N, C-alpha and C positions, 0 to 999 in steps of 0.2 A: 727793055723796061726801065733801066736806069736813065738812059738818055731822055726818055719822055718825062720822067720825074724831074730831071734837071730843067727841062724846058719850061715846066710849069712853076718852077720855084723850088728852092732848096729848103730843107728843114722839114719838120713834122707839123702838120696841121691837125685838125680835129681827127682823132682816130689814127694819127701817124701818117696821113697822106700828104701829098704835095701841097705847098702853100702859095700864096700870091693871088692877085685879082683874077688872072686867067684860070688858075686852078680852081678857085672858088666858084667861078661861073660854070665850069665843067661839073664840079661836084653838085651844084644845085640842079643842073640839067639832068644828071644821072639820077638824083633822088626823085625829081618830078617824073621822069620816065619810068623808074621802078615802081613808084606809087601807082601810076596809071595801069601798068601791066600786072602788078600784083593784085590789084582790085579786080581786073578783068579776067585774069587767067590763073590766079592763085600763086602759091609759092613755087610751083613747078615751072614757072617761066624761066627760060634760059638766060644766062648772062649775055649771050650773043644778041638776043632780042632787046635786052635793056640797053646795050651799047648802041645798037642801031637806032632805037627810039630816041636816045639822047644825042645822037650824032657824034659819038666818040668811038674810039677803038675799045675792044675788050680789055686790052692791056691797061688803058686809062682807068676803066672801072675797077680793075683789081689793084692798081696803084693807089686808088683812093680808099677802097674798102676792104680789100684782101680776101673776102669771101661773101657768098650770097647771104649768109646769116648776118654778117656785119652790116651789109647793105639794108637788109630787111629791118634790122634793129634801128638803123638811122632813119628809115622811112617812118617807122612807128613813133620813135622819139620826137621827130620833127612835127609829126601830126598832133601829138599830145600837147605840145607847147604852142601850137599854132593859134589857138584862141587868145593866147597872151601876146601874140605878135601884132594883132590888130591895133591901129592907132589909139582907139579908145581904151583898150586894155593897158597899153604901154603908158599912156598918160595917167591912168588910175594908179598903176603900180609906182610910177615915178612920184606921184603925189603923196604916197605914204610917208616918205622921208621928210616932206615939207609941211605936212598937215599939222595944224594945232590940235585938231580933234582926231586922234589916231583911230578910235573905234569907228567914227563916222566914215573916215577915209577907207578903212578896211572893209566896211559894209558896202560902200560904193564899188570898190574894186572887186569884191566877191560877187556882187550882183552882175557886173559886166562879164566877169570870167565865167560864171556858171551859165549865164544866158548864152554865151558863145558856145560852150560845151554842149548844151542841150540842143542847139540848132545845127551842130556839125554832123550832117548825115554821112559824110565820107569817113569821118573818124569812127562812127558806129560800124560801117562796113569793114574798116581795117581791124577793129576789135574782133569782129566775127571771124575774120580771116585768121587772126592769131589763134582763136579758140579752135578753129578747124585744123590748123597745121601743127600745133605745138606737140601733139602726140607722135607725129611723124618725124619731127625735127626737134628733139629735146635740147639740142645745142642752142636753139633760139632762146630758150629760157635762161641758159647760162650766159649768153651774150647780153641779154637784157639785164640780168642781175649785175654783171660786171660793169655795165654802163653807168650804174649808180643813179639815184634820184636827182642829184645835182646836175648830172649830165643830161638827164631826161628833161628837167625843168629849170633851165638856167634863169629864166625871168623871175620865178618865184624865189629861187635860192638867192639871187642877187638882191632882191628887195629885203628879204629877211636878214641877210648878212649886213646890209647897210643900216637897217634899224637896230641891229645888235651892236654895230660899231658906234652908233650914236648914243647907245645906252638907253634907248626907248624900249627895247626888248632884251630879254636875257635868254639867249639861245645857245646852250652849251653843246648841243648835238644838232647840227644843221640838217644832217641826213634824216634823222628821226622827225624833226620839225616839218620838213617838206612833206614827208609821207603822211604825217598827222593832219596837216592842213588839207591835203588832197582827200584824206579819209573823211574829214568833216564836211567838205564842200562839194567835191566832185564824185567821189566813189559811189555815193547812193544812186546817182543818175547812171553811172556806168553799169552797176549791178542790175538795177531795175531794167535798164535799156537792153541788157543782154537777154532778158526774158520777154522782150517786146512790150514792156509796161512803162508808161511815162508817169513821173511824179507830178502832181498837180502844181499849179502856180502858187497856190496858198501854202502847200506843204513845202515847196521849194523855198519860199521866203522865210518860213519858220526855221527850216534847216540852216539857212544862211545866217540868220540872226543868232541862233543858238550856237552854231559852229564857230562864228567869229568870237562870241563871248567866251566860249570854252577855250579857244586858242589863246586869247589875250589873258584869260585868267591863269593859264598855265605858264605863259612866256612873258607876261607883262613885267617890266622892270621895277615898277613901283609896288 
């Protein structure tokens, strides 16, 4: 196990796994494979199957993640932040720090983000999987909690940190701010969607505008 870790790079990467370009490619392949298999077969899928699907050894899977719970958490965390990884979302978030009109830039970023979340059918399936499995594997909840909101959502955390460093926002508790922003903009769609109900376009827009205004009223520096 140690020799394989050294061949992929020394030091600790995300989650304490091997580092380096080769290790990162393997990590991404493992997460993609696990996501596909978890969606198809549920949490009961074996790590042997994940390794085979990813084209790596089971030792490599454990080098990167340590346990199936940790791998599952990585799959869910990556999927939650995926809407923010699209080029349009990245550009919108990056634009927050440069915008003269912070409210307008926030609204634009929020609309792009929420639209991506609403259209992500695979994420809906993953959320349903978590709901089905959490009672059988309570350690999933513990792993999720320990990962932390900033670990789940680095794009949002990074944008808020930069705005705070610039003095445009006053964010004394980044962890709370990330959760509150999600609560205002994204969680309504996650909750309603878990019951098979969609929020209308009109109500979505009203929630976005009200949510951004409440967030800026709470954390605005001026």
